[in-house]
MIDOSE-1310 file (N, C-alpha, C; in nm, 2 decimals, decimal comma, always signed):
residues 213
xxxx	+0,07/-0,11/-0,01/+0,00/-0,01/+0,03/+0,07/+0,13/+0,00; +0,19/+0,12/+0,08/+0,29/+0,18/+0,08/+0,38/+0,28/-0,05; +0,37/+0,18/-0,13/+0,43/+0,21/-0,26/+0,34/+0,29/-0,34; +0,20/+0,23/-0,34/+0,09/+0,29/-0,44/+0,06/+0,43/-0,38
xxxx	+0,09/+0,43/-0,25/+0,03/+0,59/-0,18/+0,14/+0,66/-0,26; +0,24/+0,62/-0,27/+0,39/+0,72/-0,30/+0,37/+0,74/-0,48; +0,33/+0,65/-0,54/+0,32/+0,66/-0,64/+0,21/+0,77/-0,66; +0,10/+0,78/-0,62/+0,02/+0,89/-0,62/+0,01/+0,99/-0,52
xxxx	+0,12/+1,03/-0,46/+0,16/+1,12/-0,37/+0,16/+1,27/-0,45; +0,14/+1,36/-0,41/+0,14/+1,53/-0,42/+0,27/+1,52/-0,53; +0,23/+1,59/-0,63/+0,33/+1,60/-0,77/+0,49/+1,68/-0,70; +0,41/+1,77/-0,63/+0,54/+1,88/-0,62/+0,64/+1,82/-0,50
xxxx	+0,61/+1,72/-0,42/+0,72/+1,68/-0,32/+0,81/+1,58/-0,43; +0,78/+1,58/-0,54/+0,91/+1,54/-0,65/+0,98/+1,63/-0,69; +0,88/+1,70/-0,80/+0,94/+1,78/-0,87/+0,96/+1,96/-0,86; +0,87/+1,98/-0,80/+0,92/+2,17/-0,72/+1,03/+2,18/-0,67
xxxx	+1,09/+2,09/-0,56/+1,19/+2,11/-0,49/+1,31/+2,09/-0,59; +1,30/+2,00/-0,69/+1,41/+2,00/-0,81/+1,43/+2,13/-0,86; +1,31/+2,15/-0,94/+1,27/+2,28/-1,02/+1,34/+2,39/-0,92; +1,36/+2,41/-0,80/+1,38/+2,50/-0,71/+1,53/+2,51/-0,71
xxxx	+1,61/+2,35/-0,68/+1,71/+2,34/-0,65/+1,81/+2,40/-0,81; +1,72/+2,39/-0,92/+1,79/+2,44/-1,08/+1,76/+2,60/-1,06; +1,69/+2,65/-1,00/+1,66/+2,78/-1,04/+1,80/+2,84/-0,95; +1,84/+2,79/-0,80/+1,93/+2,83/-0,74/+2,05/+2,82/-0,79
xxxx	+2,06/+2,68/-0,88/+2,20/+2,64/-0,92/+2,22/+2,78/-1,02; +2,08/+2,84/-1,09/+2,12/+2,90/-1,20/+2,20/+3,04/-1,13; +2,16/+3,06/-1,02/+2,18/+3,21/-0,97/+2,34/+3,14/-0,96; +2,40/+3,07/-0,87/+2,47/+3,02/-0,84/+2,64/+3,04/-0,95
xxxx	+2,59/+2,96/-1,05/+2,67/+2,96/-1,17/+2,66/+3,09/-1,26; +2,53/+3,15/-1,23/+2,57/+3,29/-1,31/+2,66/+3,40/-1,20; +2,66/+3,36/-1,11/+2,74/+3,49/-1,00/+2,88/+3,44/-1,02; +2,93/+3,31/-1,03/+3,02/+3,26/-1,03/+3,07/+3,29/-1,18
xxxx	+3,02/+3,34/-1,27/+3,08/+3,36/-1,41/+3,08/+3,51/-1,37; +2,99/+3,56/-1,34/+3,04/+3,73/-1,27/+3,17/+3,76/-1,21; +3,18/+3,64/-1,14/+3,30/+3,67/-1,04/+3,44/+3,65/-1,16; +3,41/+3,53/-1,27/+3,49/+3,50/-1,33/+3,58/+3,66/-1,45
xxxx	+3,44/+3,68/-1,48/+3,50/+3,79/-1,57/+3,55/+3,94/-1,49; +3,52/+3,96/-1,36/+3,52/+4,07/-1,31/+3,68/+4,06/-1,25; +3,73/+3,92/-1,23/+3,85/+3,92/-1,14/+3,98/+3,94/-1,25; +4,05/+4,04/-1,19/+4,15/+4,05/-1,27/+4,29/+3,96/-1,24
xxxx	+4,29/+3,86/-1,15/+4,40/+3,80/-1,10/+4,37/+3,66/-1,22; +4,45/+3,61/-1,29/+4,44/+3,46/-1,38/+4,42/+3,41/-1,28; +4,47/+3,34/-1,13/+4,47/+3,26/-1,07/+4,35/+3,27/-1,01; +4,29/+3,35/-0,94/+4,16/+3,37/-0,93/+4,05/+3,33/-1,02
xxxx	+4,06/+3,38/-1,12/+3,96/+3,40/-1,23/+3,95/+3,20/-1,27; +4,11/+3,14/-1,28/+4,09/+3,03/-1,30/+3,99/+2,90/-1,21; +4,03/+2,98/-1,05/+3,95/+2,92/-0,95/+3,79/+2,92/-0,98; +3,71/+3,04/-1,01/+3,60/+3,11/-1,04/+3,59/+3,03/-1,16
xxxx	+3,65/+2,97/-1,27/+3,60/+2,94/-1,40/+3,58/+2,78/-1,35; +3,67/+2,66/-1,22/+3,64/+2,58/-1,22/+3,51/+2,54/-1,13; +3,50/+2,67/-1,06/+3,33/+2,68/-0,99/+3,24/+2,66/-1,06; +3,24/+2,75/-1,17/+3,15/+2,70/-1,30/+3,18/+2,62/-1,33
xxxx	+3,22/+2,49/-1,39/+3,24/+2,40/-1,38/+3,17/+2,28/-1,29; +3,20/+2,29/-1,17/+3,12/+2,21/-1,08/+2,94/+2,24/-1,04; +2,95/+2,37/-1,11/+2,79/+2,40/-1,09/+2,72/+2,34/-1,23; +2,79/+2,33/-1,31/+2,74/+2,29/-1,45/+2,73/+2,16/-1,42
xxxx	+2,79/+2,07/-1,36/+2,80/+1,94/-1,34/+2,68/+1,90/-1,19; +2,69/+2,01/-1,15/+2,52/+1,98/-1,07/+2,40/+2,02/-1,12; +2,38/+2,13/-1,20/+2,28/+2,16/-1,30/+2,26/+2,01/-1,37; +2,34/+1,92/-1,42/+2,36/+1,84/-1,48/+2,29/+1,68/-1,42
xxxx	+2,33/+1,72/-1,29/+2,25/+1,61/-1,20/+2,09/+1,62/-1,19; +2,07/+1,74/-1,14/+1,92/+1,80/-1,13/+1,85/+1,78/-1,26; +1,89/+1,79/-1,37/+1,84/+1,81/-1,51/+1,81/+1,61/-1,48; +1,89/+1,52/-1,49/+1,89/+1,39/-1,47/+1,78/+1,31/-1,39
xxxx	+1,77/+1,42/-1,27/+1,69/+1,37/-1,18/+1,55/+1,40/-1,23; +1,47/+1,51/-1,27/+1,38/+1,56/-1,33/+1,35/+1,47/-1,42; +1,44/+1,44/-1,52/+1,42/+1,34/-1,64/+1,37/+1,23/-1,58; +1,45/+1,16/-1,51/+1,43/+1,04/-1,42/+1,28/+1,02/-1,38
xxxx	+1,28/+1,13/-1,31/+1,11/+1,14/-1,21/+1,02/+1,16/-1,35; +1,05/+1,21/-1,47/+0,92/+1,20/-1,56/+0,88/+1,07/-1,61; +1,02/+0,99/-1,59/+1,03/+0,84/-1,65/+0,93/+0,74/-1,56; +0,90/+0,77/-1,42/+0,88/+0,67/-1,33/+0,72/+0,77/-1,24
xxxx	+0,71/+0,86/-1,27/+0,60/+0,93/-1,20/+0,47/+0,92/-1,29; +0,32/+0,91/-1,29/+0,23/+0,92/-1,34/+0,16/+1,05/-1,34; +0,17/+1,11/-1,22/+0,10/+1,19/-1,22/+0,22/+1,33/-1,21; +0,19/+1,43/-1,32/+0,32/+1,60/-1,29/+0,22/+1,68/-1,25
xxxx	+0,30/+1,79/-1,20/+0,23/+1,91/-1,16/+0,18/+1,97/-1,28; +0,24/+1,99/-1,40/+0,18/+2,03/-1,48/+0,25/+1,96/-1,64; +0,19/+1,97/-1,73/+0,22/+1,93/-1,89/+0,33/+1,84/-1,89; +0,38/+1,74/-1,94/+0,53/+1,65/-1,93/+0,60/+1,72/-2,01
xxxx	+0,55/+1,80/-2,15/+0,61/+1,84/-2,27/+0,67/+2,00/-2,19; +0,56/+2,07/-2,12/+0,64/+2,16/-2,01/+0,73/+2,16/-1,92; +0,74/+2,03/-1,88/+0,84/+2,03/-1,76/+0,94/+1,98/-1,83; +0,98/+1,90/-1,98/+1,11/+1,87/-2,04/+1,17/+1,99/-2,09
xxxx	+1,06/+2,10/-2,16/+1,10/+2,23/-2,22/+1,17/+2,31/-2,12; +1,10/+2,34/-2,00/+1,17/+2,44/-1,88/+1,28/+2,35/-1,83; +1,30/+2,24/-1,80/+1,44/+2,19/-1,75/+1,51/+2,19/-1,86; +1,46/+2,12/-1,97/+1,59/+2,15/-2,06/+1,64/+2,34/-2,10
xxxx	+1,56/+2,43/-2,09/+1,60/+2,56/-2,11/+1,71/+2,56/-2,01; +1,68/+2,54/-1,91/+1,73/+2,61/-1,77/+1,91/+2,52/-1,80; +1,88/+2,38/-1,80/+2,00/+2,33/-1,86/+2,08/+2,39/-1,95; +2,02/+2,45/-2,06/+2,07/+2,50/-2,13/+2,16/+2,60/-2,15
xxxx	+2,12/+2,67/-2,03/+2,14/+2,82/-1,95/+2,29/+2,78/-1,91; +2,30/+2,69/-1,80/+2,38/+2,68/-1,74/+2,52/+2,61/-1,83; +2,48/+2,54/-1,93/+2,58/+2,47/-2,06/+2,66/+2,60/-2,13; +2,55/+2,71/-2,11/+2,60/+2,84/-2,21/+2,72/+2,92/-2,12
xxxx	+2,67/+2,92/-1,99/+2,75/+3,01/-1,93/+2,88/+2,90/-1,88; +2,86/+2,78/-1,86/+3,01/+2,70/-1,85/+3,09/+2,70/-2,00; +3,00/+2,72/-2,09/+3,09/+2,70/-2,22/+3,18/+2,84/-2,24; +3,07/+2,98/-2,19/+3,17/+3,07/-2,20/+3,27/+3,10/-2,05
xxxx	+3,26/+3,05/-2,00/+3,37/+3,04/-1,91/+3,50/+2,97/-1,93; +3,45/+2,82/-1,97/+3,58/+2,76/-2,01/+3,64/+2,78/-2,14; +3,60/+2,86/-2,21/+3,69/+2,92/-2,35/+3,75/+3,03/-2,30; +3,72/+3,13/-2,20/+3,79/+3,22/-2,16/+3,93/+3,19/-2,09
xxxx	+3,93/+3,06/-2,01/+4,02/+2,99/-1,98/+4,14/+2,92/-2,11; +4,04/+2,87/-2,20/+4,12/+2,77/-2,31/+4,19/+2,87/-2,42; +4,14/+3,01/-2,40/+4,10/+3,07/-2,50/+4,25/+3,16/-2,45; +4,30/+3,17/-2,30/+4,37/+3,24/-2,27/+4,34/+3,42/-2,24
xxxx	+4,22/+3,42/-2,25/+4,18/+3,59/-2,25/+4,22/+3,67/-2,16; +4,28/+3,74/-2,18/+4,36/+3,84/-2,06/+4,29/+3,94/-2,02; +4,24/+4,00/-2,19/+4,13/+4,12/-2,18/+4,00/+4,10/-2,14; +3,91/+4,10/-2,08/+3,81/+4,11/-2,05/+3,71/+4,20/-2,05
xxxx	+3,64/+4,22/-2,21/+3,57/+4,39/-2,21/+3,45/+4,44/-2,19; +3,45/+4,50/-2,14/+3,31/+4,55/-2,05/+3,18/+4,52/-2,12; +3,17/+4,51/-2,24/+3,06/+4,40/-2,29/+3,05/+4,26/-2,20; +3,15/+4,20/-2,26/+3,18/+4,06/-2,16/+3,11/+4,10/-1,99
xxxx	+3,13/+4,19/-1,91/+3,13/+4,16/-1,76/+2,93/+4,23/-1,78; +2,91/+4,33/-1,90/+2,80/+4,36/-1,87/+2,70/+4,24/-1,93; +2,70/+4,11/-2,02/+2,61/+4,05/-2,02/+2,66/+3,93/-1,93; +2,77/+3,93/-1,86/+2,76/+3,86/-1,70/+2,67/+3,89/-1,61
xxxx	+2,70/+4,06/-1,62/+2,56/+4,04/-1,50/+2,45/+4,07/-1,56; +2,41/+4,10/-1,66/+2,30/+4,08/-1,71/+2,25/+3,93/-1,67; +2,32/+3,84/-1,70/+2,26/+3,69/-1,69/+2,23/+3,67/-1,59; +2,30/+3,74/-1,45/+2,28/+3,73/-1,33/+2,12/+3,78/-1,30
xxxx	+2,08/+3,91/-1,32/+2,01/+3,95/-1,27/+1,89/+3,86/-1,38; +1,93/+3,83/-1,46/+1,78/+3,72/-1,53/+1,79/+3,58/-1,46; +1,88/+3,51/-1,45/+1,91/+3,40/-1,37/+1,78/+3,44/-1,22; +1,82/+3,52/-1,15/+1,76/+3,55/-1,05/+1,65/+3,58/-1,06
xxxx	+1,61/+3,64/-1,15/+1,46/+3,68/-1,20/+1,39/+3,49/-1,22; +1,43/+3,43/-1,28/+1,40/+3,30/-1,32/+1,38/+3,20/-1,15; +1,48/+3,17/-1,07/+1,46/+3,15/-0,96/+1,34/+3,19/-0,87; +1,32/+3,29/-0,87/+1,18/+3,37/-0,80/+1,05/+3,32/-0,88
xxxx	+1,10/+3,29/-1,05/+0,94/+3,30/-1,07/+0,91/+3,14/-1,05; +1,06/+3,04/-1,10/+1,01/+2,89/-1,04/+0,96/+2,86/-0,88; +0,98/+2,94/-0,81/+0,97/+2,96/-0,67/+0,79/+2,95/-0,67; +0,79/+3,05/-0,75/+0,59/+3,06/-0,76/+0,53/+2,97/-0,83
xxxx	+0,60/+2,86/-0,89/+0,53/+2,73/-0,93/+0,45/+2,65/-0,86; +0,48/+2,68/-0,71/+0,43/+2,58/-0,57/+0,34/+2,71/-0,55; +0,22/+2,60/-0,63/+0,10/+2,67/-0,60/+0,06/+2,77/-0,67; +0,10/+2,82/-0,76/+0,07/+2,95/-0,85/-0,02/+3,06/-0,75
xxxx	+0,03/+3,07/-0,64/-0,01/+3,21/-0,55/+0,01/+3,33/-0,59; +0,12/+3,35/-0,68/+0,16/+3,50/-0,70/+0,15/+3,48/-0,84; +0,09/+3,47/-0,96/+0,10/+3,45/-1,09/+0,16/+3,57/-1,12; +0,10/+3,68/-1,08/+0,14/+3,83/-1,16/+0,29/+3,85/-1,12
xxxx	+0,35/+3,77/-1,06/+0,53/+3,80/-1,04/+0,60/+3,74/-1,16; +0,52/+3,60/-1,17/+0,60/+3,51/-1,27/+0,56/+3,60/-1,40; +0,44/+3,65/-1,42/+0,44/+3,75/-1,58/+0,52/+3,88/-1,59; +0,56/+3,93/-1,47/+0,63/+4,03/-1,46/+0,78/+4,00/-1,51
xxxx	+0,83/+3,87/-1,44/+0,97/+3,80/-1,45/+0,95/+3,78/-1,62; +0,86/+3,72/-1,67/+0,87/+3,70/-1,80/+0,91/+3,80/-1,87; +0,82/+3,92/-1,84/+0,87/+4,02/-1,92/+0,99/+4,10/-1,94; +1,03/+4,08/-1,80/+1,19/+4,17/-1,77/+1,29/+4,04/-1,86
xxxx	+1,26/+3,94/-1,83/+1,38/+3,84/-1,91/+1,36/+3,88/-2,08; +1,24/+3,89/-2,13/+1,23/+3,93/-2,25/+1,33/+4,05/-2,31; +1,29/+4,16/-2,21/+1,36/+4,27/-2,22/+1,51/+4,26/-2,22; +1,53/+4,18/-2,12/+1,67/+4,15/-2,10/+1,76/+4,04/-2,23
xxxx	+1,69/+3,98/-2,30/+1,72/+3,90/-2,36/+1,72/+4,00/-2,51; +1,66/+4,13/-2,50/+1,67/+4,20/-2,62/+1,78/+4,30/-2,60; +1,80/+4,33/-2,47/+1,93/+4,40/-2,45/+2,06/+4,35/-2,45; +2,06/+4,21/-2,41/+2,14/+4,12/-2,43/+2,21/+4,11/-2,58
xxxx	+2,10/+4,07/-2,66/+2,16/+4,12/-2,83/+2,23/+4,24/-2,86; +2,16/+4,39/-2,81/+2,21/+4,46/-2,81/+2,34/+4,49/-2,79; +2,38/+4,44/-2,67/+2,53/+4,47/-2,62/+2,62/+4,36/-2,73; +2,56/+4,23/-2,76/+2,68/+4,17/-2,81/+2,70/+4,19/-2,95
xxxx	+2,60/+4,26/-3,03/+2,62/+4,29/-3,14/+2,68/+4,45/-3,15; +2,68/+4,53/-3,03/+2,75/+4,61/-3,08/+2,88/+4,60/-3,02; +2,92/+4,54/-2,95/+3,10/+4,48/-2,95/+3,17/+4,42/-3,02; +3,04/+4,34/-3,08/+3,11/+4,22/-3,18/+3,17/+4,37/-3,33
xxxx	+3,06/+4,48/-3,35/+3,08/+4,54/-3,43/+3,21/+4,65/-3,37; +3,24/+4,66/-3,26/+3,36/+4,75/-3,23/+3,46/+4,70/-3,25; +3,47/+4,53/-3,20/+3,59/+4,47/-3,25/+3,63/+4,44/-3,38; +3,56/+4,47/-3,49/+3,58/+4,43/-3,60/+3,62/+4,61/-3,66
xxxx	+3,59/+4,73/-3,56/+3,65/+4,77/-3,59/+3,77/+4,81/-3,56; +3,79/+4,77/-3,44/+3,94/+4,83/-3,34/+4,02/+4,70/-3,33; +3,99/+4,56/-3,32/+4,07/+4,49/-3,28/+4,17/+4,46/-3,42; +4,27/+4,45/-3,41/+4,38/+4,43/-3,54/+4,43/+4,28/-3,51
xxxx	+4,41/+4,21/-3,44/+4,45/+4,06/-3,39/+4,34/+3,98/-3,44; +4,34/+3,93/-3,56/+4,23/+3,88/-3,61/+4,20/+3,72/-3,55; +4,29/+3,66/-3,44/+4,29/+3,55/-3,35/+4,20/+3,59/-3,25; +4,28/+3,69/-3,17/+4,17/+3,80/-3,06/+4,04/+3,79/-3,09
xxxx	+4,03/+3,85/-3,20/+3,87/+3,92/-3,23/+3,78/+3,77/-3,26; +3,86/+3,68/-3,30/+3,74/+3,54/-3,30/+3,74/+3,49/-3,18; +3,84/+3,47/-3,09/+3,82/+3,47/-2,94/+3,71/+3,52/-2,89; +3,72/+3,67/-2,88/+3,64/+3,72/-2,80/+3,51/+3,71/-2,87
xxxx	+3,47/+3,73/-2,98/+3,35/+3,69/-3,09/+3,29/+3,60/-3,00; +3,36/+3,48/-3,01/+3,28/+3,35/-2,98/+3,25/+3,33/-2,82; +3,33/+3,39/-2,69/+3,25/+3,43/-2,61/+3,12/+3,51/-2,58; +3,15/+3,64/-2,68/+3,04/+3,67/-2,64/+2,92/+3,66/-2,72
xxxx	+2,94/+3,56/-2,82/+2,80/+3,51/-2,89/+2,76/+3,38/-2,77; +2,84/+3,32/-2,69/+2,78/+3,28/-2,62/+2,69/+3,30/-2,48; +2,76/+3,41/-2,48/+2,68/+3,46/-2,31/+2,57/+3,52/-2,37; +2,59/+3,57/-2,53/+2,44/+3,60/-2,55/+2,33/+3,49/-2,60
xxxx	+2,39/+3,34/-2,65/+2,35/+3,27/-2,65/+2,28/+3,21/-2,51; +2,35/+3,27/-2,41/+2,24/+3,18/-2,24/+2,16/+3,28/-2,23; +2,16/+3,41/-2,23/+2,05/+3,52/-2,29/+1,90/+3,44/-2,32; +1,95/+3,43/-2,50/+1,86/+3,34/-2,52/+1,80/+3,24/-2,46
xxxx	+1,84/+3,14/-2,38/+1,77/+3,03/-2,36/+1,71/+3,06/-2,20; +1,75/+3,18/-2,15/+1,70/+3,27/-2,02/+1,54/+3,30/-2,12; +1,55/+3,31/-2,23/+1,41/+3,38/-2,27/+1,33/+3,25/-2,31; +1,40/+3,17/-2,34/+1,33/+3,03/-2,39/+1,27/+2,97/-2,27
xxxx	+1,32/+2,97/-2,10/+1,27/+2,92/-2,01/+1,17/+3,01/-1,96; +1,18/+3,14/-1,99/+1,10/+3,26/-1,95/+0,92/+3,25/-2,05; +0,97/+3,19/-2,17/+0,85/+3,14/-2,28/+0,76/+3,01/-2,22; +0,85/+2,92/-2,15/+0,80/+2,80/-2,13/+0,71/+2,84/-1,99
xxxx	+0,79/+2,94/-1,90/+0,68/+2,96/-1,76/+0,54/+3,01/-1,79; +0,54/+3,13/-1,90/+0,45/+3,16/-1,95/+0,34/+3,08/-1,97; +0,40/+2,98/-2,09/+0,30/+2,85/-2,13/+0,24/+2,79/-2,00; +0,34/+2,78/-1,92/+0,27/+2,70/-1,76/+0,21/+2,77/-1,70
xxxx	+0,19/+2,88/-1,68/+0,10/+3,02/-1,66/-0,04/+3,02/-1,70; -0,04/+3,03/-1,83/-0,14/+3,05/-1,89/-0,23/+2,92/-1,87; -0,18/+2,78/-1,88/-0,25/+2,64/-1,89/-0,32/+2,67/-1,72; -0,23/+2,70/-1,62/-0,26/+2,64/-1,49/-0,27/+2,74/-1,36
x	-0,30/+2,89/-1,46/-0,32/+2,96/-1,33/-0,47/+3,03/-1,29
């Protein structure tokens, strides 16, 4: 009887805590990225990148646990497709943040330009917003907050596009070293892609809100 009861137990006892862990992990990894790009000491920068790497693995573990739960749980808090899309977007954010951080190290980028710092700080704000919206999925008690977060993240994604495109244009105008240009351009685009994935997550949250609020 216990196993039958557990199978039909309230959904959020499994999924909601994992969603919130994923949101919290995004705030941590985006914070570690900010530390990476604002650190002027190469040794400390590598320490922050190692933290980014560790948190990316933590995010992978959370994602795996949620997908495992989808395979084993009959009743879910909302549509399986929405759960899959949300978790995939959250995982993608962490992946792109990790890729940006690791490439800063692999490419031995010594000069972090202002645009990279602005994008990292913007990502931290967007991830913090995502975390607060994800918490509100527990009972949908404040749907207005979720809606406001989605609007801010959409605006943030547009701002990230502008920062990235402007910075790349400046690179083509000012950077004489073609190899350095390519390195910095790739990091900028990875940061911008992370912002795109934040917007993807916000779009899924909007869909969940419409269906369940």
